[in-house]
N, C-alpha and C positions, 0 to 999 in steps of 0.2 A: 603666528596664528593667522593673521589676516593682513594682507599688504596690497596697497594700490600703488602702481608704479607708472608715472608719466601718462596718466589717463586723460584722454581728450574726447570730446563729443560735441556735436553741433545739431541745431535745429535749422535745417536748410543752410542759408549763408551765415547764420548767427552761431558763433562759437561759444558754447555754454560752459565747457570745461577745457582748460588749456594746460595740460601737463601736470595734473594733480598727483602728488606723491605723499603717502603717509602710511604708517603701520599702526595696528591696534593689537594689544597683547591680551592673552587669556586672563580672565578674572579682572578686567579693567573696563572702565567707561571712557570712550574717546568721544568728546563733543566736537561736532563740526558746526562752526558758527559763522555768522556774516549777515549782512543786510539782505533784504528782499532782492532777488535777482542775482545773488552772488554765485549761484550754482549748487547750492546745498541739496535740494531735492533732485536735481539732475544727476548729481553724484550717486545718490542711492539708486535711482532708476537705471543708471548705466551699469552699476555693479550688479543689479538684478537682471540685466539684459532687456529691460523695457525700453531703453534707449541704446542704440548701437554705438559702440565706441569707434572712433576713427584711428585711435592710437593708444598704446599702453597695455597694461595687463592688471588683472586682479588675481591674487593668489590666496587660497584658503587651505590651511593645514598642508602646505607644500604643494598643492595641486593648482595648476592654472585653470581657472573657471571663466576666463574672459569670454569665450565663445560658447559657453554652455547654455542650452535652452533654459528659459526662465522656469518652466515647470519641473525641471530636473534639479534645480539648485537645492531644494530641501534635502535631497538624497546625499548631498555633500555637506549638509549641516548649516545651511544659510536660510534664515527666515527674515522676511521684510514686512514690517508693519507700516503701510503707507499713511500719509496724512489723510484725515477725514473720518476715522473711526467707523469703517465700513463693516457692518454686520449683516447677517441675513435676518431681516426684521421679523419674519413669520415664524422662525425657529426659536426654541427655548435657549437659555444660556447653555444648558448641558449639550443640546444638539449642536450649537455653534462650536463648542469646544471639541466635540467628537470629530467634526469635520477637519479640525486642525491636525488631528492625529492620523489622518488617512495617508498622507505622504510625509515621510520623515527621514531622518538620517539613516543611511544604510546600516542594517544590523541592529538597529535600536527598536525598543518598544515605545509606544506613545507615553508621554508623561501621564501618570495616573490623574484622573480628573480630581480626585480628592486632594492631590498635591497642589493643583491649581487653586482649589478652594482654601487650602491652608495659606497660600501666598496672598490670595485675594478673598478674605472672609466675606466681604459684601456679595461677591458672586455666589458663594455657597448659600447665603441667605435667600438669594433670588434664583436658584438653580432651575426652577420650573417656570420662571417668568419668561414670556416671549421678549425677544430683544428690543422690539419697538417700545416696550414699557420702561426701558432703562434710561437713567439720566446720562448726560454726556460723560461724566466721570466713570460711571459703571460701564458704559460702552468702551471707553478707552481701556479699562481693566480687562474687558472681555477680549478685545482684539489682541492685546498683549498675551493674555492667557492662551488664546487660540494658537498664536505663533509658538508659544512654549511647548504645546502639545507635540510639535514635530521634533522635539529634542535637538534644537539647534546648538551649534557651538558658537555661532556668530548671529547676533540679533541686530538688525538694522531698524531704527525707530525714527520716523519722520514727524516732527512737530507734535509730540504727545501732549503738550500743554495747551495747544491752540484752543481758545474759546472756553477754557475751564477756569473756575474760580481759584484764587490763590491757594485756598486751603486744600482743594482737591489736587492741585498741581504739586504741592508739598508732599501730599500723601503718595502720589504716584512716583515722584522722584525718590522718596524714601524706599519704596518698594523696589525700584530699579537698583538702587545701591545695594539692597539686601540680596537681590537676585544674583548679581555678579559674584557675591561672596559665597552664597549657598550652592549655586548651580555651576560655578566656574564658567560663567558665560563671558563672551566678549561682546560688548555693546557698543555700537556706533550710533550716536545720538545726534540727529540733526535738530537744532532748536533755535528758535528766534529769541527765546528768553535766556539770554546769555548768562546773566547773573545766576539764575537757578541752575542752569546746566553746568557751569563751572563749579558750583558748590558740591556737586556729586561726582564730577568727572576726575579722572586721573590725569588725562592729557587732553589738550585742546588743539584744534586745527582751525584757523581762520581763513575763509575764502573771500576774495573780492574779484568780481568780474571773471569768475572761473579759474582764478589762480590762487595758490596758497601764498598768503602774505605773512603768516606766522604759524609756527608749530612748536609747542612747548608744554611743559607741565601745567596743569590747570591753574594751580596757585600762582605760577609766574605770570600767566596771561591776565589773571584777575587783578594782579598788583600793578600791571603796566598801564598807567593812567592815560598815556598818549594813545596807546593801542585801543583801549576801551572807548575813548571818545571818538576815535577815527572810524572804528569798524563795529563796535559792539553795542553802542548806544546806552552805556551806563557809566 
């Protein structure tokens, strides 16, 4: 479904990714974990073409998308939800969602808005509210819903729990787990909250200084006390 092979990238003289390799399977959550500065966000930005790779490849559904222009990636089935919960504040929830369906996987129709409201009932309750009126958790639901409108086969999520209350984090992670099952999505989840991420992930990849230091089933990583203390902070 989705494969990163020997991917490297740099910011000037600073090497941010150094030969990162992993695969993510259909209908599964792959958590990418590590301390601040490990290269997690850079990994997603490089996959999305926002940072140019210096080496390696990214393959989606058997097609090499490494050099594909960022704005064309949705046509291949890749959606990226960056860190920060960016919404268009002056538009309503419904209008923000409609924008997400303008560019989508080739040959597909946008996800029906009512389906997004089924997945995120709180958004349905606030469908006519302007986005600036939403709470942090509601905005996070909105940006995920907007990405789903493009009918992706692979969804990249960067720090969806950042700054949210534990109750809201649990709700969003439960929704993510349900999404991969009902929509047959592949989710690559970059997350600082390693404990929560591993609780919903099928597989985990641990980065340190731009390199993969561990790649294993999520339950195995969660049970490795030495690894947790060294890299995951719990």
